[in-house]
N, C-alpha and C positions, 0 to 999 in steps of 0.2 A: 061681546067678546071676551071679557074680563071674563063670563063662567067656561068661557071654551081653555082660556091661560090655567084658570084654576084648579078646572077638575083634569089638564096635562101634569099642574103640580102635582094634586092629589095621588096622582095615577104615577108619577115617578115617585113620589113620597112611600106611595103604597108598595110600589118596587122594593125602593132601599129597605124599609119596614121589612119585606117579606125574607128579604138578602139576608137581612143581621137576625131575624128570627130564626132562617131556616141553618144558618151556620152554628147555633150552638146544638139544635137540634143534631146536624148532620154530627159535631161532635159527640153530644151523647150518645147515639148510634154507633158511631168509631168505640167511643169510653165502653159501652154494653156488649159492642162484640168481643172486646179485647179482656173485657172480666170474663164472657164468658167461655174463651176460649182460656184462658189460665183456670177455669174453674173443670172444664174439661181435662185440662192435664193434671192437676191436684188429684181427681177422681180414676184418674188412670193411673196415675202414679200410686195410691194406694191400691188399687186392685192389683196390681205387677207386687207391688209388696205381700199382700195378703195370697199371692198364687206363691210368690218366694216363699212365704212361713209357711203354707201348707205344703208345698214341694217338701219342703227339709225335714218335717213332723213327719211326714209319711215314710221320706227317708229312714228318718231314726228308727221309725216304726216296722218295717221292715228288716232294718239290720237287728234289734231286735229280735223278731220272731227267729232270724237268722241262726241268730247263736243258741236260741232256746232250742230251737231242733237240734242243733249242735251238740248241743247236753244231752238233748234226749238220746240221742242215737248212742254216744259215748257210754251213756248209765248204764246202756239195757246190757250190757255183757251178754254171755253166752248164756243163758239160761232162756234168755229171752227168742234168742234165735234156734236153739236145738233141744227138741223136747226131752226130755229127762227127765218124765215121770215112770215110774215103775209100777 
């Protein structure tokens, strides 16, 4: 009889011990998920910053090319539009 009682006690104790072990594991799992979400958010933020910087850079280059094209058109003068060779 004592064996049955002691085995029941050990099962109960084992259940409690398993619950105690699982609680920190679930906490660690939740912390891991939170850190992973934070990491993903940081990565997405960096990618967005990079994309914004890239778009601004391309916009500046396009403006510079347009300005250069306007200057070239203005400086061509009449000699490039009309053939004045004799």
